[in-house]
N, C-alpha and C positions, 0 to 999 in steps of 0.2 A: 805434578806442577801445582803450585799454590793458586788459590782463587784469584788473587789480585794479579798474579803473573799472567794467568790465562786471559783475564780481562785486558791486560796491557797488550796481549797479542792481537786482540781485536782493534785496540786503539792504534797500533802500529800501521794498520791498513790505511788509516787516514792521517798518517804522520805529517804530510805536507801542510794540510789544513790546520792540524794541531800546532805546528811550529808557527804558522801565520798567526793563530790565535794567541800564542805565547808572546809574539812580538807586539801585538796589540796590547796584551796584559802589561808588558814591560812599559809601554808608552803610557798606559793609565796610571801605573804605579809612579812613574817619574813625574808626571804632571800633578799627581796628588802631593808628592813631596815638594814640588815647586810652589804649589799654591799655598802650602803652609809656611814656606820660607818668605813669602811676601808679607806675612804679618809683621816681621821684625822692622823692615824699612817703612811700612805703613805707620807704625806707631812711633819709632825713633826719628825718622826723617820728616814724615808728613805732619803728624800731630804734635810732636815735641819740637823739632827743628824748623817747622813751617816751610818745608821745601816743596814749592808748587810744582817744579819740574818732575820731581819724583811721583807726585800725585798723578800727573798726566800719564807717565809710564805705567803706573799700576792700573789706571783706568783702561788702558789699552790692553795690558797683559791679561786681566781677569777674564773678560769675555773671550779672548782668544784661546786661553787655556781651557775654559769650559766648553767651548765649541769643539775643540779638538778632542777633549775628553768624551763628549757625546758621541763623536764619530767613531772613536776607538772602541767605546763601550758597545755600540751598535754592532760593529764588526766582530768583536769578541763574542757577544751573545749569539749572533747568528751562526758563526762558525762552530761554536760549542753545541748549539742545538742541532745543527746539521750532523755533526759527528754522533751525538747521542741517539738521534733518530736512525741514522744509518746503521749504527752498531746494534740497536734493539731490533731493527728489521732483519739484519743478518743473523743475529742470535735466534730469532723466532723461526726464520727459514731453516737454519742449521738444525734446530731442535725438531722441526717438523719433518725434514728430510730424514733425520735419524729415526724418528718414530715410524716412518714408512719402511725402514730397513729392519726394524726389530722384529723378532719372531712372535707368533701368536701367543706363545707362553707368557711373554711380558704382559700382554693385555689381560690375560687370565688372572694375573696376580695383582694388577694395579687398576684401581677405580678410575673410570673415565673423567669424573669431576676433578680428581687430583692431578691427572695429566693436563687437563685444560688449564687448571690454575697455574701450572708452571709456565705455560705458554702465554698466559695473559697477565695474571696478577704479579707473578715473579718478574717477568721481563719488563713490565711497566715500572716496578720498583727499581730495576737496573737502569732503565732509561732515564728516570728522574734523577738518580744518582749521577749518571754520566753527564746529564745536562748541567747539574749544579756543582758537583764535587770538584772536578778538575779545574773548572773556571775559578771557583772560590778559593781552592787551595793555592793555585798558581798565582792568581791575581792579588788575592789578599795577602798571600805569603810574600810576594814581591813588594806589595805596598808596605807591609810591616818592616821588611828589610830596608826599604828606602826611607821610611819615616824614622827608623832607629838610627840610620845614617845621619838624618837631619838633626836628631837629638844629640848624637855625638859631636856633630859640627857645632851646635849651639853650646853644649856643655857636656863633655865626655864623662865627668865624674858622676853627675846626677843621672846620666843615661845608664851608667854602670849599676847604680843603685836599683834602677827599675828592672834591669836584666837579671838581678839575683832572684827575683820572684818568678821568673819563667820556669825553672826546674820544679818549683813548688806547685805551679799551676798544672804541670804535666802529670803529676801523681793522680789527682782526682779524675783527669781525662782518661787515663789508662783504666782505672777501676770502673768508671761509668761505661766505657767502651765494651768491656767484657760482659757486663750485665745487659747492656742494650743489645748486643749481638745475640745473646742467649734468648732474650725476650722476643726479639724480632724473628728469629728462627722458629720459635714455638708459634708466634702469631701467624706466620705464613703457612705453617703446617695446618693451623686451625682454619685459616681462610680456604685452604684446599678442601677441608672437610665440608665447609659451607658450599662450595662448588659441587662437591660430591653429593651432598644433601639435595641441592637444587636439581641436579641432573637426575637423581633417583626419583624424587617426588614428582617432577614435571613429566618425566617419561611414563610414570605410572598413574597419571591424573585420572584416567578413566576408571581404574580400579578404586582409587580414592573416592571418586564420586559415587561409584556404584555401591560401595560399602559405607558411605556416609562417614568417612574417617578424616574429614577436613581438619577437625580439631586436633586429631592425633598428629597429623602432619605439621600443623602450626606449632604445636607443643615441641615436636622433635626439632623443628627449625629454630625455635626460641632457645632450646637447650644448647644447640650447636653455636648460635650467636652469642649466648651468655659466656661460653667458654672462650670464644674469640675476644669478647669484651674484657674478661678478667685478665687475660694475657696482655692485651693492649694497654690496659690501665696500669699494669705494673711497668710496662714500657714508658708510659706517659709520666708516671711518678719519678722514675729515674731521670728521664729527660728534663723534667721540670726542676729537679734539684741541681742539675749540672750547671745551668746558667748562673743562678745566684751564688754558687760556690766560686765559679770563675770570677764573677763580678766583685765579690768580697776580697779575693786575693789581689785583684787589680786595684781596688780602692785602698788597700794597705800600702801598695807600692807608690801610688800617687800621693797619698798622705805623707809618707816619709819624705818624699822629694819636695812637696809643698812646704813642709816645715823648714827645711834648710834653705831652699831657694827664696822663700818669702822674706826670711831674715836678711839675706844678702841684698834684696831690692830695697828694703827699708834702710839698710846701712849704705846704699849707694854703690855697692860693689858690682851689682849686676843691673843692666838697663831694663826699663819696663818693656821695651820692645822685644828683647831677648827672652824675658820671662813669659810674656804672652805667646810668642812664637813657640817656645819650648812646651808650654802646657797646651796650646792649641794642637801641636803635633802629638803630644802624649795622649790627649783625649781622642785624637783621630785614630790612634792605634787601637783604641778600645773597641771600635765597631768591627774592624777586621777579626780581632781576637774573639769577640762575641760571636761573629759569624762562624768561626771555627768550632766554637762550643755548640752552636746550633746545627752545624753541619754533621756533627758526630752521629746523631741518630739516623741521619739519611745514609751515611756511610755504612753503618752497621746493617741497616735494612737492605742496602744494595749488595753487600757482601753475603749476607745470609740468603738472599734471593739468588745470587750467583751460584752459591754452593749447591742449591736445589736444582738449578738449571744445568749445571755442569755434571751433577750426579746423574741426571737424565741422559746427557750426552755421553757419559761414561758407561751406560748400560751396553752390554754386549749381546748381539743376537745369539740365540742357542742353535739356530739353524744357519750355517755358514756355507756359502758357495766356495768351493775350492779354487785356488788360482788356476789350476790345471783343468777345471771342469770343461767338458766338451758340449757341443750342441747335441741334444737328443734327436736321433734320426726319426723320421716319421714312423709312427707305431703301426706294426703290421701283424705280429704274431701272438704275443702272450704277455699279460701282466702276472707277475708271480710274487706272492708273499712267502718268504722262506724262513722258517723258524723265528718268526717275529715275536719279540716281547717288548713291552713299553709300559712306563708308569709316569703319570704327571708328577707324582712324588716318587723319588728314587726308592723309597722304602716300601712302596706299595705298587704292585703290577696290575694295570688295567687289562693288558693283553699278555697272555703267557703261551709262548712257543706255538704260534699260529702259522700254518702253512696251507696255502691253497693257490690255485691259478685261475685266471680269467682269459679265455681265448678270444682272439680278435672277432668281433661281431657277436659275442655272447652277452646275454643279459643274466647277471648274477645277483641274486637278492640276499641281503643279510637280514636275518630275523633273530629275535631273542628278547628276553625281558629287558626292561630299562636298566641301564648300567652294565650291559653285557659286553660292550666294547664296539658296537656297530659304527657309531659316528667316529670313534677313535681310528678305526681302520681306514675310514674315508680321509681323515686328516693325515694319516701316515702316507697314503698314496699321494695326496697333494703336497706332501712334504712340509706341512705346517709344523711338524715335529719330526725329529729323527728317532729311529728305533733305538731302544736300549740294547737289544741283541737281535741278531739276524739282519735281514735286509729286504727291501722291495725292489724288484727288477722289472724293467720294461724292455721286452725283446732282449733280455740278457744284460742290459745296462743297469747297473746299480744307480738308483735315482740320486744318490749322494755324489755321484761322479759327473752329473750333467748340470747344465746351467738351469737355474730356477725358471728363467723366462722360457726357455725351450720346453721345459716340462709343462708349465702352465698354459702355454700356447696351444697344446694339444688337448686341453681339457676344458669342460664347462661344468658348472655347478648350479644346481637348483635346490635351494634349501626350504625347509618347512617354514622358518621365520624369514619371510622375504625382506631383503634389505634393498630399499630404493632411496636414492638421493633426492634432496629437496630441489629438484630441477625438473625440466620438461620431460615428457614421455619420450621424445626423440633422444634426449641426452641419456636417459636410463637404458634404452634399448641399445644405442650405439656404444654404450660403455663396454659391451662385449667385443667390439671391433673398432680400433682407433680410426681407421680410414674409411668407415662405412659411408656409403652414399645414401641419398634420400630413398632411392628405390630399394636398396638393401634393407633399410629400416622397415619400410612398408611390407616387403616380402616376409621378413622375419615376424612381423606382427600378424600377418594373415596366417602364416603357419602356426602361430601360437593361439589362434582364435581370438586375437586382441583387436584386430583392425576395426571391427564393427563398433565395439564400445568406445574405442579411441575417437572415432569420427563423430560420436554423439556428445563428446565433451565440448566445453565452450570454445576451446582453441585447437582442437584436434591434437596433432602430434606436438604442438607448442604449449599444451596445457601443463602447468606446474603441478606435480603430484603431491606436494606438501612433504613435511618432515617425515621420513620413513614411509612415505606413500600414504599418509593418513587420509587423503581426500579420495582414495580409491577403496573399493570393497576388497575382501581377502582374496576372492577369485580373480579380480582384475589385477591385483598386485602380482599374483602368482603367474598370470599369463604374460605380464610385462617381463617378469624374471625369466620365463621360458623363452620369450622373444630374444632377450639378452643372450641366452644360451644358444639359440638357434643361429643368430647372426655370426656367431663365433665359428660355426661349422666344425665342431670338435670331433676328434676321433674317439675320445674317451669322455663319457658322461657320468657324473656322479649326481644321483637323486637322493636327497636326504629327507625322507618322510614328506615328500613334496605335496601330497593331497590329504594328509591326516587332519588338517585343521579346517576343511571346507565343508560347505553344505552340499547336498546331493546334486543340485543343478550346476553349481560352480564346479564341483568335482568332475561331473560329466564333461564339461567344456575343457577343463584342465587336463583330464585323462586323455581326451582325444588329442590335445596339443602334445602331450607327453609321448603318446604312441607314435606320432609323426616324427617327434624329436629323436626317439630311440631307434628308428628305422636305420639299418645298416651301420649301427654304432656299437661300440663296446660300452656296456652300462654296468655300473656298480649301484645297486638300488637298495636303499634302506627304507622299508615301508611297513606299516601296520595293517594296510588294507589288503584283504585276501585277493580281490580282483586284480590288484597290481602284482602281487606276489605270484599268482598262478600262471601269469604269462612269462615268467622267468624261465630260462633254460635250466638253471640250477639254483637251488636254495641252500645257503649255508646257515646252519642253526648254531647260534652262540649262546653261551651261558658262563657268566663270571670270567669273561675274557678268554675262554677256550672254545674250540669247535667241538660240538657234541654230535652233530649229524650233518650229512651233505646228501642231497638228492633232489628229485623233482617233486612237485606238490603231491602227486599220486603216490610216489614211493614213500614219502615221509608221512603222509596221512594214513597210510596203511600200517604204520608202526605205532606202538604204544609209547611214544617218546615225547620229548618236550615240545616239538612242533605241533603235534596233535592236541596236547594240553593247552597250548597257547590259542589254538583255533577254537577249542571248546570254551575257553574262558573269554572268547571274542577279543583277544589281544592282537589277532591278525585276521 
C-alpha cells in the first residue's frame, strides 16, 4: 500500500470530524466568492449609479459575511488540528507498540538515536503536514473553484485565458516535488544521525570527561550538523525557487487578461464594476495558489517522514509466537539444549552443534573466553533469538511452541550491566511482578541486601534512581536488580556475569544476595569469578561456540585443559 493511502487509513478513523471540517471549508470558500461578487454592485450601483439603498445592503452584508467567515475558519482550524494531533498520537503509539513486539535482533542492528528520531522528529513532521495540508488543499482548492466560477460568471472568455496557464504551472510543481521529496528524505535521515550522535555522546559523557575528549565530541557533532545543514540548504534553495516561478506564470496570465479587458473598459464594452470585480477575484485566486506552492515542501517532508515511520511499522519480528502456541507448564524436570547452532549473521555461526542439559534445582556455570557463546546461549534460552538448527526444550516442550509470556514468567535475569529505569526504587523492584504489594517489595529488597541502603536514601523506596540508575553505586544498582529478580520468584534464573564489575565489599553483599536467590532454583550462570563458579554443580567450558569440556571445578582443574588455563590467566 502506498504511503498516502496508508495515511488516509488513519484519516478515515476521524472521517466524521473531517467531513464536518470540509463542510466548514465549503462555507469559507462560498463566502470568499460572495465577498468578491460584492465589488461589482459596490462600484456600478453605489459609486457610479449613486444607489443609496444598495450601499446599506452592502454595509450589512460585509460584517455578516466576515463574522461567519471567522466562525467557520475557527471551526475548520480546530477540527483539523484535532485530527492531526490524534493521528500523530495514534501513529506514535502504534510505532511504540510495534517496537515492543520486535525481536532483540532489530535493536542489535539499529541505533537507538535513529529509532527515537522516527518517533519524534518524523512523526512531528507528519503532524505538521496533517494540520496544514488537508485544510489548505481542500479549503484553498474549493476557494479556487468558487472564485473561478465567479470569474466565469463575470466573463467566461477571459476566465478561459487564465485557465490555459494552469497546466503550465503544474510542470514546475511536479519537478520541484520530486527534488523536495528526495532532499527531505535525506534531511530526515541526517536528523536521525544527529539524534544518534546525541544519544551516543551523552550516554558516554563520563568517558568523554575522563579522557578530556570534549573537543572531539564537539567536532563530531559539528560534522553531523554540517551534513544536515548541507542537505537542508539544497531543500531550501529548491523551495525558494518554486514560489517565484509560480508567481511569474501567474503574472503572465494576469497580464494577458489585463491587456484585453482594459481595452474593453476604455471602449465602454465592459463596466468598471465588472472589471474591478473580475480582477479582485483574479488576484484573490493568487493567494490560494501561492499557498499550494508553499505547501509543497511540507507535503514532501510529511510524505518522506511517513515513509520512514511506515518502514518501521513494516519491520517484522524474527522471533514469532505461533498461533497454536500453548502455555508452558510449570518447570519441573530439565532444560535441554539439543544440537543447537546459531549465528547473528547467517554466514557465521556463533554456536555450533551444542548439546547439554540442566536438571531442575541444578546450578550450571558457562565459562570460556570472550566471544565463546556464553551470553548467546542465555539469549537462546530466553528466546530472544531462535536457533538456526536444533532446539531448546523445557520439560520436553520446544520453547518455540509455547507462548513467550508463559516462558518468561518462569524466568528472571540479572545482568552484568544493570538496567534500571528513571523511576523510583519501588517501581524498579516491582517491575519484576506487576501486582507486587508494598510488603512484597520490602521483602525482596531485604532478601537482596538492599533494604538498609534504600532506607538511607532521601525518600526511601520513593527515591528516583536517575537515568539507568546513575544516582546509585554499582553494587546498589546490582542489588536493586537482584530484588527485581527475587520478587518474581522464578523457577529458572539466568545470571550473566552478575558480580564481575563490582569492588570487593559490594561483591560480598551482592554475592550473599545471589546465594539466597539461587537457593532451590535452576540456575544458568555466566561468570568470570572463581568463587561463583566453584559453587556450581557443573561447569560447561565453551570455546569458539563449541563445548570443549564439562565437569565440576575439581574435575576440570585436574585436567590440563582450557578451564585450567583460564584459571591460571585469572580469567576465572
